[in-house]
N, C-alpha and C positions, 0 to 999 in steps of 0.2 A: 201404704202399698202392701197388698197381700202376695206372698210368694207361694205358688201352688206346688204340686208334686215335683220332686227333684229326683233325677236318676243320674248315674254317672255319664259323663260325656267325654269321648275320646278327643284329645287335642292333638292336631297334626303339627308337623314342623312349621308350616306357615302360620299357624295360630299361636305358637309358643315362642318362637325365636324372634329376635329383632328383624324387621323386614329390610335391613339395609346392608347385609353382607355383600361385599364386592362392589359397592357403589363409590368407594373412594372417600367416605366421610372421615376416615382417619381415626375411628374409635370403635371399640367393641364394648359389649355389656360389661359393666363393672369398672370401666376405666374412665368414664365421663365424670367431670366434677358434678357436685349436687346442683340441682336446678331449683331456684326459688322464684315463684310467681307471687309478687308482693302487692298488697292492697287491692286485690281483685274483689268484686262482689261475687261471692261463691254461691252457686246453685248446685247443691250436692246430690240432688235427685233422691234423697232419702225421705222427703216429705217435710224436712225442716225449712224454716223461712230463710231466704237468702241473707247473707251477712258479709261484711267486709273482713277479709282475712288474707292469710298467706298459706301457700302450699309449697312444701319442700319435697323434692323428688330425689331419690337415690336408687341407682341401679335399675331404673325403669319402673319403679313403683313409688306410690305415695308413702313417704316416710312420716310426715307430719302435716296436719291441716288444722287451721283454727284462727281465731281472731288475734291471738297473742303469740304466734309462732315466731321465733327468732330466725334470722337469716344465717345459715352456717358460714363459717369462714371459707373463702375461696369459691363460693357458689356462683354459678351463672345466674344473674338476676334479671327478671323480666318485670318491669314496673307496669302495673295494670290498673292504676287508679281510674275509676270511671268506666271500667270494662267489666263484662260478666264472664265468669269462668264456669264452664259446664263440663260434664262428662262427655266423652266422644259419643257421637250419635251412632245408631245402628240402622241398617237397612236389611231386613230379613228376607227380602224377595227381590232379587235382581237377576239379569241375564247378561253375562259378559260375552256378547256374541259379536263376531266381525260385522254383522249387519246393523249394529246399533250405532248411536252417535254419542260420543266418539266410538271408534270401532276397534281399537287395539288394546291389549291388556295394560300397557303403560299409560296410555291416554285415559282409559277408564279409571285406573287407580288414581291418577292425578285429579280427575274430575271429582271423585268422592272426597279426597283429602281437602280440596279447595272449598268444599261445602261442609266441612266438619264431621264427615262420616268416617269412623275409624274401625268399624266392624261390619262386614258385609257377608251375606249368604249369596253365593253364585249358584243358580239352579240350572245352568246351561251345559255344563261340561260332561262328556262321557267319562266313566271311571278310568278308562285306559289313559286319559290325559292327566289324571290327578298328579302323578309323580313329577312329570316335567313342568307342569304349571306351578307346583309348589317350589321347584327349583327356580323358576323364573321369578316368582313373587319374592323370593329371598334376595334377589338382586335389586329390587325396586324400592323407592319410597311408595308405600302402599298401605291401605288399611289391612287389618287382619281379614283374610278371606276364607270362609268356610265353604268347602266344595261338597256338593250335594248330589248323591246318587238318585236316580229317578226310576220309578216303577209305575206301570199302568196296566190296563187290561188289553187284550187283543182288540184292535180297532178303536180303543178308547183314546181320549184326549192325551196327548203326549206320545202315543204310539202311532199317531196318524201321520208322522213325518220321519220317525226315527226307527232304526233297527234295534234289535235286542242288545247289542253292544253299547247302545246309547241309553235306551229306556227298556228295562226288563218288562216283559209281558207276563202277567199272572192272572189266573181266573179261578183259583181254588186255594184253600188254606195251605195244603201241602206245597203247591207251587210257590206260594208267597214265602213260606219258610225257606225253601231251597234257594229261591232268588235272593233273599236277604243274606243267607250264608255266603253265596257267591259274591255278592256286592261287597260284603264286609272284608273280603280279602284285599280290596283296593284301599282300605282305610278311609272311607268317606267320613266327613264330619257330621253329616246328617243324611236322612233319606226323605225325598219328596215323593208322595204317592198321589197319582191322579185318580181320585175316587169317583168322579163322574165324567161321563162323556158329553155332557150337555155343554155345547160350545157357546156359552153366554147367550143362549136363546136364539142363536142364529142358525143352528142346524139340529137335526134329530139326535137323540141320545142313542148312539150306536151300541154302546156297552158301558156299564158302570160296575164298580167293584162291590161285591156283596159285603155285608157286615162281617160275616164269618171270615172272609178272605182278608179284609182290612184288619180285623182283630188279631188274626194270626200274624200278619205282617208287623203290626205294632209290637206284639208280644216278643216276636223273634228279634226285632230291632233292639228293643230294650235289653234283651239278653246280651247283645253285643255292645251295650252302652251307647246306642244311637237313638236320637230323638227323631220323630216322624212329623213332618209337616205335610198337610194335604192340600191339593188343589180341589177346593170344594166351593161351589157357587150357587147351590140351591138350599133352601131351608130344610127340606127333607134330608138331604145328604149331610147337612150340618148336624142334625140330630143324630144321624148314624155315626158321624165322626166322633161325637161325644160318647156314644155308646161303646165305640171301639177304643176309647181312651187315647185318641191321637193327641200329640203334644201341642200342635199348633194348626189351626185352620188358616191357610195362607191366601185367602181371597175373601171377597164379600159374598155373603148370602144375599142374593139380589133379585130373586124371582117373585118375592112377595114379602109383606111384613112378617117378622119373626113372631112365633107364638110362644106362650109360656112353657109348653112341654119341651120345645127345642132348647130354649134358654136353660131349663133345668137339666137337660141331658148334657149340654156343653159344660155347664158348671160342675155337674157331678163327675164328669170325665176328667176334670182338672185341665181342660183344654184352653189354651190361649187363642186369641183372635187377632189376625193381622189383615185388616180389610182392604189393603191396596187400593184406596180410594183414588189415588192419583192416576192410575191407569184407566179407570172408568169415567173420569171426568169428561163429560160429553164434548166440551170445547176447552182445550187446554190453553193456558196463558200464552199469549203471543201467536196463537194459531187461529185460522178461520174455521168456522163450523164445517164439519165434513158433509153435511146435508142441509137443505133448507129447513126452516123451523117446522113447516107443515108436512115434511116427509115422514112417513111411518117409521123409518129407521131412526130418525132423530127423536121422534116421540118415544120410541122404545128405549133408546139410550137414556133419555131424560128420566123416564119412569124407573128404570133399573137403578140409576144413580140415586134417585130419591129413596128407593128401598135400601140401598147400600148405606147411605148416611143415617137413615132412621134405625137400621138394624145395629150399626156400630154403637150408636148412643144407647139403645135398649140393652145391649149386652154389657156395655160399660156400667150402666146404672144398676144392673143386676149383680155386679161384682165379678163378671168375667174379665180377666186381665186383657186389655187391649194393647198390642205392641205395634211396631212400625215396619212396614215393608211397602214397596212401590210397584213391583214388576217392571222397573226401569230396564231398558234394553228393548222393550216393546215400544218405548218412547225415550227421549234423550235422558241420559244419566244425570247430566249437570243440573243440580237444583231439584231433582225429583224428590229427595227425602224431605227437604224443607217444604215442598208443596204438600206432601202427605201430612206433615204437622199442621199446616194451615187448614187442610181439609178436615182433620180431626177436630180442630176448633170450630170449623163451620158445622160439623156434625153435632156439636154441643159440649165437647170437653173444654175445660178451661185451658189457657195457655200453659199453666204449670202442669196440668194433667197430661197434656200432649207431650211436653218435654220429658216427663217421667215415662210415658209410653215409649218414647224414642230412645231411652237410655236404660233405666233400671228394669222396667218391665220387659223390654226386648232382651236384655241380658238374661233375665230369669227364664224367658221362654225357651232359650236354647241351653240352659244349664250353666251359664257363665256368671251368675250373680255373685259368686265368691271370688271372681277374678277381675271383673270390670263392670261398668254400668252406673256406678255411683262413685262419689269422691269420698273415700274412707282410707285410713291408714292400711297399708298392706296390699291394696288393690293396684292393678295396672294403671300407670299414669297415661291414659289416653284422655287428652284434655283439649278443649276448644275455648278460645278466647274470642268473644264477640263484642261488638259495639252496640250497646243497648241493654234492655231489660226484657228478654224474650218471655219470661214468665208472666209479664204483663201484656206485651205485644209480640205475638209469636213471629211476626214478620222480621223482628230483629235477629232471628236465628240465621238469616241470610247474610248478615254483615260480619262475616268471619274474618278475623284479623290474624290469628295464629292457630296452628294445629300441632299437637304433640302426639306421637305414638310411642308407647313405651318410654315416655319421658324425653324423647328426642324430637326437636322441632322439625317438621317435615313440610310445612307450608306456611307462608306468610313472610313478614318482613325479615330480611337477612338470609332467607333460604334460597339457594340456587338449585334449580331443577337438575337432577342428576342426568348423566349421559344415558343411563339405562332407561330412564323415564321418557327420554326424547326419542328413543329407538322405536321402531314398529314391530320388532321381532327379536327373538333370541339370536345369538350369533349362529351362523350356519355351520353345520358339521359335515364331514366327509362320510360317505357310505360305500360299502362294497358294491361291486357291479351286479351281483345276482340279487334281484328283488324277491323272486319267488319261483321255485320249481315245484311247489305244492307236494313236497314229500314229507313235511311235518304233519303229524296227526292231531295237533292241538289247536288248529285254526289260526296259527300264526305264520307269518311269512318267513322267508329266509333271513330277512332283516330283523326278525323278532318283533314285528309289529302285528297288530290284530286286524285281520281283514274285516271290512264293513260293507253292508249292503245299503243301497240307496235307490228309492223308487219315488215316483210322484206321490205326493202326500194328500191329505184331506180325508173326509169321512168315506169317500169312495176312492180306494187306492189300489195300485197294482199289487198283486200277490207275487212274491219272489222267493225262490229257494236257491241258495248258492251253497254248493258242497264240493268236497274233493272226491273224485271218482277215479277208478282204475282205467288206464289206457289199454288199448288192445294188445300192444306188444310188451311194454315195460313202463313202470313208473305210474305216476298219477297226474291228473290235470284238474283244473277248476271248472266246474260245470255251473252255469247260471241258467235257470229256467224261470219263466215268468208268464203270468196271465195278466194282460193289461187291463187297467181300469176303463171305465166308460168315458173318461174325460178326454178332451182333445190333447194330442201330443203326449201320450203316456210314455214312460220309459222305465227301464230297470238298469241298475249299475252295480258293478263290483269295484270297491275302492281298496287299493293297496297303499296304505300309509307308508311314507318313506322314513318317518321317525315315529317314535311311540306317541300315540294319541294325536298325530299330525300337528304337534306343537312346534318343535324345533325345525326350522328350515334346513334343507340340505344343499350342499354345493355340488353341482353336477358338471362344473366347468372342465373337469378332467376327462369327460366322455363326449362322444359325438352324437349319440342318439340312443334309441331303445330298440331292442330286438326281442321278438316273442313269437311263439307258435299259436295259431288261432284257427278255429273252424266254427261254422255257425250255419243258420238256415237262410242265408243270403240277405238278411236285413242289414242295413248300414250300421256300422259300429263307429262310435266316436271315442278316440283316445284323447283324454284331457289331462293336462297337468294343472294342478291347483297350487297356488302359493299364498304368501302372506297378503293381507289386505284384500282378499277376494280376487287376486290376480289369477287369470286363467288363460291357457293356451291349448289349442286343440288341433286334431287332424282326423279327417274322416277316412274310413277304409271299408272295403267290401269283403267280408269273409266268404268262404266257400264251404261246401259240404265236407270236403276232405282237409286234412291238416296241411298247412303251409307256413313257412317262416316269413315273417314280415320285419323289415327294418324301417324305422321312422327316424330320420335324422332330425336334430333339433331345429335346423333351418327350415324344415317343412311345417313347423307348428305355426298356427295363426293366433295372434292375440285376440281375446274376446272382451267385449265390454263387461263391466260388472253386472251382476244380476239385476240391479236396479237401473242399469243403463246410464250410470253416472260416470263422468271422468273419461280420460282418454284410454284408448286400447293400450295395454301395457307392453313395453318392449321386453324382449327375452334377455334376461341377465344370467340365468342359470344357477344363481346362488340363493334363491329365495323360494324353493319348491318344497311342498309338503305332502302331496298325494299324487298317485296315478289313479285315474278313473277310466274304466271301460264301460261305456253305456250303449244300450241297444234300444231303439224305438220301433214303433209300428202303429197299427191301427187299434182303436178302442176294442177291447174284448178279445184281441188276438193272443195266441200262445206263441212264445218264441224261445229259442235256446242259443247258447253261446258257450264255447269251451276255450280255455287258455292254458298255456304251459310255458315253462322256461322263459320267464320275463326277466330280462337283464339288460343293463346298459353296456354299450360297446364303445 
């Protein structure tokens, strides 16, 4: 295995500490007895042939490994004769979103552990949520989770549904450098750049990132010790990613067969390739075909998937390191990584090469090869015990029996799921009555949360500007102005998070309702409370041209079905809320405005 360019990588609290503080396991790093996994068939992912041996773990790291290692006195012994021991698997492209299956952080964490995945990149979270999510992860049985900041171009993919607090928008080298500096303050583990707006061949390319902008982004990120993974899905953009020296291409080049010039550029750039074949598989295991076989959309999917398979093999054969990611969250998390390994074998890698792609090469892709990814003394003891010989039959990787993270068993025989992993949210916190009087000049609410815009998404989307403006007499208010898109039922919204990054739920049971001042252009406004697991409650009101004070008691709120229309309408409990949302709708192409002030619970 070749390890290409290495740069420093910042390691966050979630990536460095044991992921079990506060779970009641009764042990902390350095106090557990040694662990000895005895008589396993060891696949160490270094390129060596599998052999029968023993691994001894002390203080979360591999202390000894080999065919003649003695079991230390007092060690916890796992007898593994006939079983295979592998490094923990990686998934370098996932989305831990409430709309996924499963849909909460603890459930998603458990799904990955159950399939032997011990390091994951989460591409979905806004930087404002990094700190509370890391605290949450520290209470769970979970893989190591790298939180990834996102950058795109105005109207580009990734910016077609999110505001700049979620995905930074840049369209010049100077803008890219400033955006990287701003993102770095949140201490991301990685940066994801959307370098093309070509939405998988389904829509026009509204805007793509220039090579100069991408090169500046990569250079500035490397200066902060951050690696850059790109959303890149065309051969031309793959060549430009190599020229910009991005660290990882995090999707398949799938519009045509790859050419020698592009392969040379990617190889010269020291760029790794993560083809996410599983998300592009036209008919996923256990599912029906989305379209009839003769439907043009189905033929297009089949053609692109054929290009994706062929290009992955061509890059691998040329010496470009191929690593593993899935885009899970866009489809179910459970088993996604194993499916990606199977598809790499279908593309033409051997089972052993696919295993190395999912371990050693994936670790090297994000700069962690000296910490994990292979089974060697001194490395982190992220271990997976499976039934079978997956280097011969890759399907055996699905038969996971035990999983260890930092040398502690977190899944399998004898492990009881922690209470934190059974919960759907962090414990609720109390908050002050005043949500926002819009007197801070830094874009944050009175609760010290960051305001967020939300509008209808897509390649044609509503244009929205939300800013604090002076009131006629005294103080300031929040002004929302929008020009609606041409799609049916356009909208624009201002979101006031009740906790940082809308991660921790808040307990409002000490209050009776919400009071605020409002004026607008007579378009109906919806006040919405959003809570954990996509629970929503709303109330419609009619603003006027002049200021007026409105009180909305909690018992006036109406529960709403989930966005997918699944499940019952939620009952109001008052202790699982995360956001206040003020939304205004209208006719396609219409201009609207709304102003708010002194939003507080009473």
